[in-house]
Backbone as JSON, one array per atom type, in Angstrom:
{
  "sequence": "MNIQNLLHQIEILTIDEQKTILTFLTQKMEQSKPKKQRRKLSDFRGSAPNFFGGEDAQEWISRLRSGNV",
  "N": [[-17.06, 24.62, 31.3], [-18.52, 23.19, 28.48], [-17.98, 21.33, 25.39], [-19.91, 22.01, 23.48], [-20.76, 24.58, 24.23], [-18.39, 25.93, 23.86], [-18.01, 25.64, 21.08], [-20.22, 27.07, 20.2], [-19.52, 29.64, 21.07], [-17.32, 30.06, 19.46], [-18.55, 30.23, 16.99], [-19.72, 32.75, 17.06], [-17.64, 34.47, 16.87], [-15.52, 36.75, 14.98], [-14.5, 36.29, 11.54], [-11.71, 36.56, 11.28], [-10.91, 36.11, 13.93], [-11.76, 33.48, 14.21], [-10.07, 32.3, 12.35], [-7.66, 32.68, 13.66], [-7.98, 30.99, 15.86], [-8.19, 28.57, 14.48], [-5.64, 28.42, 13.3], [-4.07, 28.27, 15.61], [-4.97, 25.8, 16.7], [-4.26, 24.05, 14.64], [-1.45, 24.28, 14.62], [-0.96, 23.3, 17.19], [-1.82, 20.66, 16.94], [-0.01, 19.72, 15.03], [2.35, 19.81, 16.5], [1.89, 17.84, 18.39], [1.71, 15.58, 16.91], [3.03, 12.41, 16.22], [6.4, 12.02, 15.24], [7.47, 10.91, 12.05], [9.52, 8.22, 11.7], [12.41, 7.92, 9.91], [13.69, 5.28, 7.99], [16.69, 3.48, 7.46], [17.99, 2.15, 4.41], [19.44, -0.12, 4.81], [18.15, -1.27, 6.94], [16.26, -2.94, 5.93], [17.51, -5.14, 5.04], [17.66, -8.56, 4.5], [14.96, -8.9, 4.95], [13.39, -10.18, 3.12], [14.29, -12.93, 2.65], [15.85, -15.11, 0.31], [14.25, -14.4, -1.85], [14.36, -14.55, -4.63], [14.59, -17.23, -5.02], [17.16, -18.26, -4.97], [18.08, -17.5, -7.38], [19.99, -15.26, -9.42], [19.47, -11.8, -9.11], [19.6, -10.05, -11.33], [19.43, -11.86, -13.45], [16.87, -12.82, -13.02], [15.35, -10.49, -13.47], [15.94, -10.08, -16.19], [14.81, -12.42, -17.26], [12.15, -11.97, -16.56], [11.57, -9.68, -18.09], [11.79, -10.74, -20.64], [9.63, -12.33, -20.79], [9.6, -14.93, -19.93], [8.59, -16.07, -17.48]],
  "CA": [[-17.54, 24.86, 29.95], [-18.47, 21.98, 27.66], [-17.57, 21.54, 24.01], [-20.98, 22.68, 22.75], [-20.68, 26.01, 24.56], [-17.18, 26.44, 23.21], [-18.29, 25.73, 19.64], [-21.15, 28.2, 20.01], [-18.76, 30.88, 21.23], [-16.48, 30.2, 18.26], [-19.42, 30.65, 15.89], [-20.04, 34.18, 17.12], [-16.43, 35.26, 16.65], [-15.3, 37.22, 13.61], [-13.75, 35.36, 10.7], [-10.3, 36.67, 11.65], [-10.73, 35.45, 15.22], [-11.9, 32.04, 13.95], [-8.83, 31.9, 11.69], [-6.64, 32.63, 14.7], [-8.22, 29.74, 16.6], [-7.85, 27.46, 13.58], [-4.18, 28.39, 13.2], [-3.58, 27.79, 16.89], [-5.26, 24.37, 16.82], [-3.46, 23.34, 13.64], [-0.08, 24.23, 15.14], [-0.97, 22.44, 18.37], [-1.93, 19.29, 16.47], [1.26, 19.39, 14.37], [3.34, 19.59, 17.54], [1.62, 16.61, 19.13], [1.73, 14.46, 15.98], [4.3, 11.68, 16.32], [7.32, 12.21, 14.1], [7.74, 9.71, 11.27], [10.93, 7.84, 11.81], [12.95, 7.46, 8.64], [14.47, 4.06, 8.12], [17.8, 3.32, 6.52], [17.8, 1.05, 3.49], [20.06, -1.32, 5.39], [17.2, -1.86, 7.89], [15.44, -3.92, 5.22], [18.37, -6.27, 4.64], [17.22, -9.85, 5.01], [13.53, -8.95, 5.24], [12.78, -11.1, 2.16], [15.36, -13.86, 2.3], [15.63, -16.06, -0.77], [13.13, -13.89, -2.64], [14.5, -15.0, -6.01], [14.79, -18.67, -5.03], [18.56, -18.55, -5.25], [18.43, -16.98, -8.7], [20.58, -13.94, -9.44], [18.44, -10.79, -9.32], [19.66, -9.55, -12.71], [18.9, -12.91, -14.32], [15.42, -12.84, -12.8], [14.81, -9.32, -14.19], [16.05, -10.36, -17.63], [13.8, -13.43, -17.58], [10.87, -11.3, -16.43], [11.4, -8.79, -19.24], [11.64, -11.52, -21.87], [8.35, -13.01, -20.73], [9.79, -16.33, -19.53], [8.43, -16.15, -16.02]],
  "C": [[-17.44, 23.55, 29.16], [-18.18, 22.34, 26.2], [-18.64, 22.27, 23.2], [-20.98, 24.19, 23.0], [-19.48, 26.65, 23.86], [-17.4, 26.62, 21.71], [-19.25, 26.88, 19.34], [-20.42, 29.53, 20.12], [-17.87, 31.12, 20.02], [-17.31, 30.71, 17.09], [-19.7, 32.15, 15.91], [-18.81, 35.08, 16.99], [-16.37, 35.76, 15.21], [-14.5, 36.17, 12.85], [-12.27, 35.39, 11.07], [-10.01, 35.98, 12.98], [-10.84, 33.92, 15.06], [-10.63, 31.5, 13.26], [-7.69, 31.78, 12.69], [-6.76, 31.35, 15.5], [-7.83, 28.54, 15.75], [-6.33, 27.31, 13.45], [-3.57, 27.82, 14.49], [-3.77, 26.28, 17.03], [-4.44, 23.54, 15.84], [-2.02, 23.19, 14.12], [0.03, 23.28, 16.33], [-1.02, 20.97, 17.95], [-0.65, 18.84, 15.79], [2.34, 19.07, 15.4], [3.14, 18.26, 18.25], [1.62, 15.38, 18.23], [3.07, 13.73, 16.1], [5.13, 11.84, 15.05], [7.5, 10.88, 13.38], [9.23, 9.43, 11.34], [11.39, 7.29, 10.47], [13.83, 6.26, 8.87], [15.56, 4.04, 7.07], [17.5, 2.12, 5.64], [18.36, -0.25, 4.07], [19.14, -1.99, 6.43], [16.37, -2.97, 7.25], [16.24, -5.16, 4.81], [17.87, -7.55, 5.31], [15.74, -9.95, 5.28], [12.79, -9.85, 4.26], [13.84, -12.1, 1.72], [14.92, -14.83, 1.2], [14.44, -15.68, -1.66], [13.18, -14.43, -4.07], [14.75, -16.5, -6.1], [16.21, -19.07, -5.38], [19.02, -18.03, -6.6], [19.02, -15.58, -8.57], [19.49, -12.92, -9.8], [18.43, -10.29, -10.76], [19.12, -10.59, -13.69], [17.38, -12.99, -14.21], [14.76, -11.69, -13.55], [14.84, -9.58, -15.69], [14.99, -11.38, -18.07], [12.4, -12.84, -17.53], [10.57, -10.43, -17.64], [11.19, -9.56, -20.55], [10.33, -12.31, -21.89], [8.44, -14.47, -20.35], [9.66, -16.51, -18.02], [7.62, -17.37, -15.66]]
}
């Protein structure tokens, strides 16, 4: 059976039967979807070294807020 025949057979099903197929396929796709791996905040440590050019972060924020950037 090819995909076109399968789609045609689905078209002739009742709405409830089509919903059952849709639910089945949705669940199947959710199961096969790769899980998002959550990262710890510490994983980002050092990812932007010297971002503030040696300046203290709080001083940089204060300077940014005062408009002296």
